[in-house]
Structures are given as structure tokens and as C-alpha cells.
C-alpha positions in Angstrom: 105.2 42.8 60.0 108.3 44.9 59.8 111.7 43.3 59.2 114.5 43.5 61.6 116.7 45.6 59.3 114.2 48.6 59.3 115.7 51.5 61.1 113.7 53.3 63.7 113.8 57.1 63.8 114.3 58.2 67.3 114.2 61.7 68.7 115.5 62.7 72.1 114.2 65.4 74.4 115.9 67.5 77.1 119.5 66.4 76.6 122.5 68.7 76.8 125.5 68.3 74.5 127.4 66.0 76.9 124.4 63.7 77.5 123.6 63.6 73.7 127.2 62.6 72.9 127.0 59.8 75.5 123.6 58.7 74.2 124.9 58.5 70.6 127.8 56.3 71.8 125.3 54.1 73.6 123.1 53.8 70.4 126.1 52.8 68.4 126.4 49.7 70.6 122.7 48.8 70.4 123.1 47.3 66.9 123.8 48.2 63.3 120.9 50.2 61.8 118.7 49.6 64.9 117.8 53.2 65.2 119.1 56.7 64.2 118.7 60.1 65.8 115.9 62.1 64.0 114.1 65.4 64.4 110.9 65.5 66.4 108.6 65.9 63.5 109.6 62.7 61.6 110.5 60.4 64.5 108.9 57.0 65.0 109.6 57.0 68.7 110.8 59.5 71.4 113.2 58.8 74.2 112.7 60.9 77.4 114.7 60.9 80.6 112.0 61.5 83.3 114.6 62.4 85.9 115.6 65.4 83.9 114.2 68.7 85.1 112.0 68.9 82.0 111.1 65.3 82.0 107.5 65.4 83.2 106.7 68.4 80.9 108.3 66.7 77.9 106.3 63.5 78.6 103.0 65.3 78.7 104.0 67.5 75.7 104.8 64.5 73.5 101.5 62.8 74.5 99.6 66.0 73.7 101.3 66.7 70.4 101.9 63.2 69.1 99.2 61.0 70.8 99.9 58.0 68.5 103.7 58.0 68.9 105.4 55.4 71.1 107.6 56.7 73.9 110.6 55.1 75.7 111.1 56.6 79.1 113.8 56.0 81.6 113.6 56.8 85.3 115.1 55.6 88.6 111.7 54.5 89.8 108.9 53.0 87.7 105.9 55.3 86.7 102.8 55.0 88.8 100.4 54.9 85.9 100.6 52.7 82.8 100.2 54.0 79.3 99.7 51.7 76.3 102.3 53.5 74.2 104.8 54.3 76.9 107.7 51.8 77.4 109.5 52.1 80.8 113.1 51.3 81.4 114.4 51.5 85.0 117.9 53.0 85.3 120.6 52.2 84.8 119.6 51.6 81.2 121.3 48.5 79.8 121.8 47.5 76.1 119.5 44.5 76.4 116.7 46.5 78.0 116.9 49.2 75.4 117.1 46.8 72.5 114.0 45.0 73.9 112.2 48.3 74.1 113.0 49.1 70.5 111.6 45.7 69.4 108.4 46.5 71.3 108.2 49.8 69.5 108.4 47.9 66.2 105.4 45.9 67.3 103.4 49.0 68.1 104.1 50.8 64.8 102.0 50.0 61.7 103.7 47.7 59.2 106.3 49.6 57.2 106.2 52.6 59.4 109.9 52.5 60.4 112.3 54.0 57.9 114.7 52.0 55.8 118.4 52.7 56.6 119.2 56.3 55.5 121.7 59.0 55.9 121.7 60.6 59.4 118.9 63.1 59.9 119.6 66.7 60.7 119.9 67.3 64.5 116.9 68.6 66.2 116.8 72.3 67.2 118.2 73.1 70.7 115.9 74.1 73.5 117.5 77.6 73.6 118.4 79.9 70.7 122.0 79.3 69.5 124.7 81.9 69.4 126.3 82.9 66.2 129.7 81.1 65.8 132.1 84.0 64.8 134.9 81.5 64.3 133.5 80.5 60.9 134.8 83.3 58.7 134.0 81.3 55.5 130.4 81.0 56.3 127.9 83.1 54.4 126.7 85.8 56.8 123.3 86.0 55.1 122.9 82.2 55.5 123.9 82.3 59.1 121.5 85.1 59.9 118.7 83.2 58.2 119.5 80.1 60.2 119.4 82.0 63.4 116.1 83.7 62.4 114.6 80.4 61.7 115.7 78.9 65.0 114.6 81.9 67.0 111.2 81.8 65.3 110.8 78.2 66.5 112.0 79.0 70.0 109.6 81.9 70.5 106.6 81.3 68.2 106.6 77.5 67.7 106.3 75.7 64.3 102.6 75.6 63.6 101.9 75.6 59.9 99.6 78.0 58.2 95.9 77.0 58.0 93.1 77.9 55.7 91.5 80.8 57.5 88.3 80.4 55.4 87.9 76.8 56.7 86.1 76.9 60.0 87.3 73.5 61.1 90.9 74.2 60.2 90.7 77.7 61.8 89.9 76.2 65.2 93.6 75.3 65.5 94.8 78.9 65.7 92.9 79.7 69.0 93.9 79.0 72.6 92.6 80.1 76.0 95.2 82.0 77.9 93.4 81.4 81.2 94.1 77.6 80.8 97.9 78.2 80.7 100.6 79.6 82.9 99.9 82.9 81.2 96.5 83.1 82.9 97.9 82.0 86.3 100.6 84.7 86.2 98.1 87.4 85.2 95.8 86.5 88.1 98.8 86.2 90.5 100.1 89.7 89.6 96.7 91.2 90.0 96.3 89.5 93.4 99.8 90.5 94.6 99.1 94.1 93.7 95.8 94.0 95.5 97.3 92.7 98.7 100.6 94.5 98.2 102.5 91.4 99.2 104.8 89.0 97.2 103.2 85.8 96.0 104.6 82.5 94.9 103.6 80.2 92.1 104.3 76.5 92.7 104.5 73.8 90.0 104.6 70.0 90.7 108.2 70.3 91.8 107.8 73.2 94.2 108.3 76.9 94.0 108.6 78.1 90.3 108.1 81.9 90.5 108.0 84.7 93.0 106.2 87.9 92.1 106.9 91.0 94.1 104.4 93.9 93.4 106.4 96.4 95.4 109.4 96.3 93.0 107.5 95.0 90.0 110.0 92.2 89.7 109.5 88.5 89.1 112.1 85.9 90.4 112.4 82.6 88.5 113.2 79.5 90.5 113.2 77.5 87.2 115.5 77.7 84.2 114.3 79.5 81.1 113.9 76.1 79.4 111.9 74.6 82.3 109.7 77.7 82.5 109.1 77.5 78.7 108.1 73.9 79.0 105.7 74.7 81.8 104.2 77.7 79.9 103.5 75.7 76.7 101.1 73.2 78.2 97.7 73.7 79.9 98.2 73.9 83.6 95.2 71.6 84.5 95.5 72.4 88.1 99.2 71.5 88.3 100.2 75.0 89.5 99.1 76.8 92.6 99.3 80.3 94.1 100.5 81.1 97.6 101.6 84.1 99.7 105.3 84.4 100.2 106.1 83.5 103.8 109.2 84.1 106.0 110.7 80.7 105.1 110.7 81.7 101.4 113.2 84.6 102.1 116.5 82.7 101.6 115.4 81.2 98.3 114.1 84.6 97.1 117.3 86.4 98.0 119.3 84.0 95.9 117.4 84.7 92.6 117.8 87.5 90.1 114.7 89.6 89.3 113.2 90.7 86.0 110.3 93.1 85.3 106.8 91.7 85.2 106.5 93.0 81.7 109.4 90.8 80.4 108.0 87.7 82.2 104.5 88.2 80.9 105.8 88.8 77.4 107.8 85.6 77.2 105.1 83.5 78.8 102.5 84.8 76.3 104.7 84.0 73.4 105.3 80.4 74.7 101.6 79.8 75.5 100.5 81.2 72.2 102.9 79.1 70.1 101.7 81.0 67.0 98.0 81.2 68.0 95.6 83.9 69.2 93.3 84.0 72.2 89.8 82.7 71.8 87.5 85.5 70.7 90.0 87.2 68.5 88.6 88.5 65.2 90.7 87.8 62.1 89.0 90.6 60.1 88.8 93.4 62.6 91.6 95.9 62.3 94.3 95.9 65.1 95.2 99.2 66.6 98.6 99.5 68.2 98.1 101.5 71.5 101.8 101.5 72.5 105.0 100.1 71.0 106.4 97.2 73.1 109.8 98.0 74.4 111.7 95.7 72.0 115.0 96.8 73.4 114.2 95.0 76.6 111.9 92.2 75.4 112.4 89.2 73.2 111.9 90.2 69.6 109.7 87.7 67.7 110.2 87.3 63.9 109.0 90.3 61.8 107.9 92.2 65.0 109.0 95.6 63.7 107.3 95.2 60.3 104.0 94.0 62.0 104.0 96.8 64.5 104.8 99.3 61.7 101.6 98.2 59.9 99.5 98.4 62.9 100.8 101.8 63.9 99.6 103.3 60.6 95.9 103.2 61.2 95.1 99.5 61.9 94.9 96.4 59.7 93.4 93.0 60.4 95.4 90.0 61.3 94.3 88.3 58.1 95.5 91.2 56.0 98.7 91.6 58.0 99.7 88.0 57.0 98.8 88.6 53.4 100.5 92.0 53.0 103.8 91.0 54.7 103.9 87.5 53.2 105.0 86.0 56.5 103.8 82.8 58.3 100.6 83.2 60.3 102.3 82.2 63.5 104.6 85.3 63.4 101.6 87.7 63.3 99.5 85.7 65.7 102.2 85.3 68.4 103.2 88.9 68.2 99.5 89.9 68.6 99.1 87.6 71.6 102.1 89.0 73.4 101.1 92.6 72.7 97.6 91.9 73.9 98.9 90.3 77.2 100.6 93.7 77.9 97.7 95.8 76.8 99.5 97.2 73.8 96.8 96.4 71.2 93.1 96.5 70.7 90.7 95.5 67.9 88.2 97.9 66.3 84.7 96.4 66.2 82.2 98.9 64.7 81.5 98.4 61.0 82.3 101.9 60.0 85.6 102.0 61.8 86.5 98.7 60.4 85.9 99.8 56.8 87.8 103.1 57.1 90.7 101.5 59.0 90.9 98.7 56.4 91.0 101.2 53.5 93.7 103.3 55.1 95.8 100.4 56.2 95.7 98.7 52.9 97.0 101.9 51.2 100.0 102.1 53.5 100.4 98.4 53.8 101.2 97.8 50.2 104.3 100.1 50.5 105.3 98.6 53.8 105.0 95.1 52.5 107.3 96.0 49.5 110.2 96.8 51.9 112.9 94.1 51.6 112.5 91.8 54.6 116.3 91.3 54.8 116.7 94.9 55.8 114.5 94.2 58.9 116.3 90.9 59.5 119.7 92.6 59.7 118.4 95.3 62.0 116.7 92.8 64.3 119.4 90.2 64.5 122.5 92.3 64.5 121.0 95.0 66.7 119.2 92.8 69.1 119.0 89.1 68.8 122.8 88.6 68.7 123.2 90.9 71.7 122.4 90.5 75.4 119.1 88.8 75.0 120.4 85.9 72.9 123.2 85.5 75.3 120.8 85.3 78.2 118.7 82.6 76.5 121.7 80.6 75.5 123.1 80.6 79.0 119.9 79.6 80.6 
């Protein structure tokens, strides 16, 4: 049995800066060393506000990614379904109720699981990419650029670690089925809208989420970028539906800003992929770049220019792209998935073509891989990521 002085590591989800500050003040009154704010990976327990716009998605996401982790959830009304690892607190949340929930968490964790008192953990990454703080002239610009690169990589391609691609069991983790995610729903919706030449609407459990107009080729988001990202990262499981846009939808549609289908499908594919590739993708078949994605108008995943450069020189496999560039697998897999969603890549399949393309690509790939990655990092971040696109994400 754990002793009372063990400190629980607690991660929060979906809080803005103001809410987080209030929450930290609240925790300081719970009791000395009762719990400390932690990052998501090392947390003992997660706290989720179900009344937040992202609440339902965060709850399902935590249960999917951390099935053995206790959750403390707060809501104005109790949940309809009970879960053995979910502790409910009805709002307003009081100190005694929260303290009691923490004690219940201690009983759910294996003995010794909670951490001993320690220095405060690093704060978790924000839901949207951070802007560079130009008011820090003493900060090392290389360090700042690397920090932003790291945070952007997590925002767009997730944090899945590399796996042994020769281990069949481990390799199963790198695949996903786009049709089971919002990515597949949007692809079907766009095809249907173009067929009937009428706008369509995609609803999530909270109502209208997206409007797709085939006449203008524009998508209209009724959800924030963060909410849409949360929806895109989890299997839909029948929670979204497709409808024709009717007359009563017009006022809502007119109040929203539009963006091209291409930009929506690109983002959604990156978020659904989370560093994985669609089921059926071959790791050793060379990839041919059919068209360069318009990276001046799309989110730029980490190492996108270097990856595209390799694929434009005759084709190289996903496995060899990772090896030659020396980058995390998720960078290559996410970029491939997004390009595939827009029809910008294909894989060669005939044995002869594979052998020739592999020989040619390896010859040019060695020189490409030798290029200093910092050069590409400066070009991407200074020319693109710190520009309008980053500002849009931060403001969402």
C-alpha cells in the first residue's frame, strides 16, 4: 500500500492558460505534495473537464492510448455510463471531493506507482504550435528553432516511437485504416458532394462540424482547429454522419471562413496518421512523387522537403528513406500518408522497377542524406512555419 506522502503525477487536458493557472492555484490548496502537474507520458492520473469543447474526445483518447490509467473527470452532470478507472466529480469541484478522488486513485494504482516528491515536471506541450517569442534576444536562435521544430512535429505527426520494421508484431503498430477515421469520412463526403453538385454537411456528436461546397471547392469548419484535430485522431465508430446542406444551414455557413479541400484533407490525413501509414502500404517498394504538394499553402511536416527531394529523384522505399535521412519513422510515414491522401505519390510494385529504382535512389540518396539538416530546418521554419501558417494554428 502506498503511503500518503507519495506524490501523484497528474496531467491535465484541454485547458487554456487562464484555466491552467486557476487549476494550479486550486492544486496548491489540496495539500502539500498531494500531486504535481506532469506531462502526459509519465502521468499517474489524468484530469479532464468534460464540459470543455474537447472533453468527450479527450476522454476517449485517454482511454484508447492509456487504458490502464485512472481518470478524474468533472462535469455539470454525472456520466451515464460507469467505468472502473474513471472517477467522477460533479461541478463545482470542491477541495474535499478532489482530495477524495486522489485517494481513490492511489488505491487503483499498483503499490509504489506514484512518484516520490520531486521537482516540478516540464509543462505538457500546448494543443497548438507555439509562436516564437521575439522578446527573448538572449535566447539561442538555434535552440529556439529546434524547440519549435520538436513541438510542431508533435502537433502534426504525433509522438509514436520508432519500431523494429523487421519484427512483424511490432510493425503492426505503424498501420492504420483511413476509412475508419474522419479522413475517410471526408473523402467520401467530397466525392458525394461532387457527384450531386450540392454542399454537404458532416455532423459530429455535438452537431455540425464541417460544410463542404463542391462548387467552390471550399470547406467551412464549424469547429476550432484543436477540436477538429481531436476528432480526426480517433476512429469515428459511427459518431459522425453525412447530410445534404439545407436552407436552414445557410446562416451558419455564411458566418464561417472557407479553406480549400486540399488543405483540409492534408491536415486531416496528418492527424489521422499520427506517424503511421495506411494498411496495405509496402515498406520496401519505392515511392514515386507524382506531384509536389503545395507546401507554401499547406502545413509543412518535419523534414518534408528532404523527403520529397529523395522521392523526386527516381523513387526510394519508405524503409530506405528513414535510413538515409536519419529521421524518425513518423516523419516519413506521416508525410507519405498526407501525400497519398491528395494523390501525390504512388508505389512501384513490379520486381524489375523496384530493383532499378532502388539502385538509382540509393545513389542519389547518399548525397541528399549528407546535406546538413539544419539548413532545411532554417528554410522551413523561417520561411514557412513562423509565418502565416503558424499564426493561424496558434490563433485557433
